[in-house]
N, C-alpha and C positions, 0 to 999 in steps of 0.2 A: 695575805691578800686583804684588799679593802672590801669589808662586808660587815653587816650587823653582828656576825659571829665573832668579829675581831674588834668590837665596840666602834666600828666606823660606820656612821649613819648617813654620810654625805650622799651616796648614790641613791639610798632609799628615799631621802628627802627630795632629791632632784626629781626622781621618777614620780613621787607623789604630787609634786607641784605641777609637773608637766601633765600628768594624768588629770589633775583637777582643771587645768586650763582647757585641756582637750574636751573634758566632759561639759564644762560651761559653754564652750563655744558650740558644741554639737547641740546642746539644749536650746541655745539662741537660734541655731539654724532650723531646728524643728518648729520653733514658736513662729519664726517670721516667714518661712517658705513652706508652702503646702503643695503636696503632690496632686496632680490631676486625679479626680475620682475615676475608678475603673469604668463606671458607667459612661464617662465622657470620651474613652478611648475608642477610636473608630475601628470596627471590625474586631475579630477574635484576637486574643492575646497570642503572640507567637511563642511556640514551644522552644525549649532550651537548644536542642540540636539544630533546628533551622536558623536560630539566631546566630550560633556560632558559625554555621556554613555561610550565612549572609555576610557576616563581619569578615570572614576570611576571604570572601570573594571580591571585597572592595580593595582594589590594588593600592591606592594611596593610603588607606588605613593600615594595610598590612605592612607597608614601609615604615610607618611611624611605629607600629607594634614591634616589628623586628628591631628597629633602632633602639626603642625603649628597653626591650628585652636584653639586647646586647649590652647596652650602657648599664641596665640594672644588674647584670651579672657582678659588677663591681661597685655600684653606686651606694649600696647599704653597708659595705664593708668598712669604710673609714670610721663611722660612729660606732660600729660594733667592736672594732679592735682598738679605738681610742683609749679605753681604760689600760689596755696592755701596753700601748705606746707610752703612756705616762709612767706605768710602773717599771717597765723593762727596757725601754729605749732611752727616754729622758732620765729616768731614774728617780727613786723617791727622795733622795738627798737634795737634788736640785729643785724638786717640786716644793719640799718643805722650806728651803731657803728662800724661795720667791714668794709663795702664797701661804705656806703654813702646812700643807699636806698634799699628797697625791690626789686625794679626792677634791680638794679645792682647785688644784691645777686642771683636772678634768672638767669641773664646773666652769672654771674661767674660759677654757677652750670652747665649750659649748655655748656659753652665754655670748662670748665675743662673736662667735660665728652667726648666732641668731640676730644679735643686735645690728651687725653689719648687713646680713642678708635681707632683713625686712625693708629697710629704706632703698636698697639697691634694686629691689623689685620695680620701683618706679623709673629708674634709669633704663632698665631693660624694656619697660612699657614704652618709654619715649623713643627708644632705638627701634622698637617694632613698628611704631607709627610712622617713624621717619624712613626707614629702609625696608619695611615689609616684615611680616612675621617669619616667613621661611628663612630669609637671609640672616635675620637676627638670631633665629634658633640655631642656625648652621654655625654662626659665629660663636654663640654660647657653648655649643658642643666642643668646638675646637679649643676654645679658651679653657674650658673645664678639663678636657683630656690632657692638655698640655700643662696646666697648672698643677695637677695632681703629683706630677713628678717632682715639683719643688719640695714636697715633704721628705724626700730622700735626704735633704740637708739637715733634717732634725736628727741629731745624734745625742750621746750621753751628755747630760748637763745643760742642754739647750732649752730650758723651760720657757724663757721669754720668747725665743724664736718660734716655738710650738704655738704660743698664743697668737703672735702676729700672723703666722701662716694660717691659722684657723680663721682669723678675721678676714684675710684675703680670700680664702676658701669660700666665705659667704658671698663675696662679690662674684666669683666664678660660678657658684651654683644658684645665684639669685634669679636666673632666667629660665629655670626648668619648667615653670608654669606655662611657658610658650607651647609646650607640647599639648596641653589641654586646650589651648586656643586653636591650634591647628586641627585637633580632633573635631572641634565644633565646625570648621570649615568642611572637613571630610563628611560629617554627618549630612551637612547640606547637600554635598555631592551624592551622597547615597540616596537622599530623597529625590534628586534629579534623575538618577538611573533606574530606581525601583518604584518611584511613586509613593513611598512609605516614609514616615518620620519615625526614626528608631534610636532616639537618644539613649534609652535605657539599655538596649542590647549592646550598643557599642561602648558605653561607659562601663558595663559589667565586664566585657571582654578585655577592655583596656586595664582594668584593675586586676582581673583574675589571672589572665594568661602569665603577665610577667611575674606575679607573685609566686605562681607554681614553679617557675624556672629559677626564681631567686632563692628558694629554699635549699637546694643543693649547694648554690654558690655560697650562701652565708654559713653553711655547716662545714665547707671544706677546709677553711683555715684552722678551725678548731680541731678537726680531725687530724690534719698534718701536724699541728702543734703537739697533739697527744702522741702521734707516732714517733716525733722526734724528741720524746722524753720531756715535754713541758712539766715542771714541777714548781708550784707556787711557793714552796718552802725554801727554794734555793736562793742564794744571794744574787746570782747571776744566771740567766737562762743560757742554754747552749747556743752557739752562733747560728744553727740552722733554724731555731725557734725564733730568734731575733729577726732573721731575714724574712721569715714567714709573716711575722707581724708587720715589718716595714713594707713588704711586698703587698700585703693585703690592704694597707693604709695608702699606698702611693702607686705602685707599678700596675696592679691589677685594675684599680679604678681608672687610671690614666689610659691604659691600652683599651679598656672597655669603652671609654668615652670617644676615643679616636675611631675605633671601629664602628661604633654607633653613628658617628659622623659620616663615614664612608657610605653606609646604607642610605643615609638622607639624600645622597646625590641622585637616587632613583625616585625621589618624591617629585611628583609632577605638578601639584597644586601649589604654585609658587607666588602668584601675584594677586593683588586686589581686584584686577581686571577679571581674571578668571572667576573669582568668587562672585563678582557682580553678574557675569554671564551665567553662573550657576543659579543664582537667585531669579534672574529674569526667565531662565529656562524653566524653572519650577512654575512660575506663573503662567508661561506659555503652555506647559503640559496641562495645567488645570483647565485651560481653555480648550484643550483637545488638539493643540498644534504640536508638529514635530519641530525639534530643535537640534542644534549641533553641539555635541559633547565638546566643552572647551578644553579638555585635557587630551582626547584621543582624535578629534576631528570627525568622528562618526556621526551619522544621522541617528537621532534618538526618537523614534516614534513614541508617543505616550502609552503607558500601561495603564489601562482603565479598570479599576476594581468595581465589580458589580455588587448589587445589594445582597445576593445570595451567597457571596464569598468567592464566586468564580472571577476570572480575569479575561478582559478582552484585549487583544493586541492585533493591529493591523487587519481587523475584520474577523479574526478567529477568536474563539472562546475556549478556554480551558476550565473545566469544572472545579468547584471548590475542593472536593475530595482529592482530585488529581493534583491540584496545587499544593495541598498540605503534604502529599507524599513527595512530590518532586523537589520541594524546597529542602529536603533532607540531602540532596545530592549536589555535588559541584558541577560546574559547567562542562568540564572535560568528561565526566561520567555520563552526563546526559547526552552529550555529542556522540560518545562511543556507542551508546545504546541505540541512538537514533540512526547512525550510519550503518550499524550492523543489523538494523531492523529487528532488534531483540531486546524487549524490555527486561528480561531476566539478567542481563549484563549489568544492570544498575547495582546489583548486590555483590558483584565480583570484587571490586576494589575494597569495599568495606570489609569483605571477608578476608582479604589479604591484610589489611590494617588489624583486624581482629587477632589473626594469627601471630602477626609481629608483636602486638601488645601482650599476648598470652606467653610469648617466648620470654618476655622480661621477667616473668614469674619465676623462672628456673634460677637465674642468678640472684634474683631478689631474696628467694626463699634460702638459698644456699648461704649467701653473705649474712643474712639475719640470723640463721641458726648457728652458723659457724662463729660469728662475732658476738653473740648475745652474753656468753659467760664473761668475756673480757669487758664488755660494756657495763655489766652489772657490777664488776669490781672497780669501775672507774679507770680502766685501762684502755690503751689504744684499740679501737675496734672498727671493723668495717660494716657493723650492723647498721648504722644510720643510712649508709649507701644502699644496703639491702632494702630498707624500709622505704626509702625514696623511690627505688625501682618498682616496688610493689604499689606504691601510689600511682606512678605513671601507668603502670599496667592496668590498674582498676579504672583510671579515667579513660585510657585509650579503649578498653574493652567495653565499657559502658557506652561511650560514644559510637563505636563501631557496631555494637550489637543492635542499638536502636536504628541505625541506618539499614542493617541487614533486615530488620523486621519490616521496615517501610519498603524495602526492595521485594520482600515476599508479598506484601499487600498490593503492590504495583501490578503483579501478574494478573489479577482479576478486575482491575480498575483502569490503569493507565493504557491509553491506546497510543499507536504510533504517531497519530496526528497531534497528540498532546506533546510527545517528544519533539516533534518538528517545530511546533510553536515555541516551546521553551528553548530550543536550540537557537531559533531566530532571535528571540530576546537576548539570550547570552551573546550572540554574535554582534548585535547592535550595541551591546554594553562593553564590547571589547574584551570580554573574558575569554573568548576562543576566536580564532581567525574566521573571517568571513563577513564582517560588518561593512556597511556601505560608506565609504569616504566621501565627505562633502568637499566639492571643488572650492578653492578659495573665492572665486567670483560668486558663487551661489552663497557662500557664507557672508560676504559683504552685503548681498541683496537682503538676506535675512536680518542683518543688523540694522539696515536702513529702514526696513519694514517695522 
């Protein structure tokens, strides 16, 4: 195989060059862009669990997150398995005949992909300005998903075709940055419905959640290759291994991209007009006026934060301590506790989620212990799957345990009237049924005013 151990330093030099470029660009970013001092951030810093709950309560954001998560299940695989495509699908002889070595063919594929991808970014930017960000992003996802199947045409000896397709792949993937642009609009929408500006929380969740789910997806092809007797010392890999490599490079990313596109049909923040209404609504809220939600058509009375950390909504006040506790719970949980007139029910669902998380420990421990000897010997093993399950169990348990702790604290602090106010807030934001729909004629009058 191509590695420093076999006197092949191509991959090592490429990784060092890319790492150097990344380091330099990050240093320039730190030099030119300064984060706001913590002393300038209004109010107390929001804790991790309420941040996650707040992000997951934003419907347009959740659609983007799920779409990115589904697409991300296969998005990283092509570059991960590209060296294996070069070695075992195209073949070292064809790579050597065209560019001198398999390592140089891999480098050529990556460089051509990036050289094409960078300028095409401006084409996608033009399209976003001409047709709107949502419709352009939808077209990007469809184009990306369909195009990835073209890599099935790469077979043994077709080194030049692999380079050409990697260049066209750069065109198909050059519009992925539109996801970040749509997230910016969603953050504006969140400020409209919550009265807070939370770029940091949304950016953190957007980067963290897909990566947690991408870990098993990235490990699965190599687990399957090992299971089907992948051996780098063979002249040819078994047919099953070759199809795992080709499927990971083409079929899985293509299907993931198309499924992510299907999810986007539920995304409701689609036009520049809606975004303009969101910005105007934020300004009106700051003036103490009620506005119409451009996505749901519901009446949005302003949420007014007070100097002591409490919140005023439609003449009712929820104390600072009560707000900190209730922000740990989803709208449906608060509505259930309010309707049943029982604050103690706040901790029921978190307790159920904790039990489910802990149940993952059983298969996680079993698979890890059972597969550890094989993993240590470099053989096919289910131990990585067990370790991933233990990771999910840990994350779910910590998240649920903190919400249970806040549910226990609610017993002596939160009153039924606090639940009623929070339920009314969630209803007006469309998170649970019961919001006040604005009649079209009333909405027209508001727009004229």
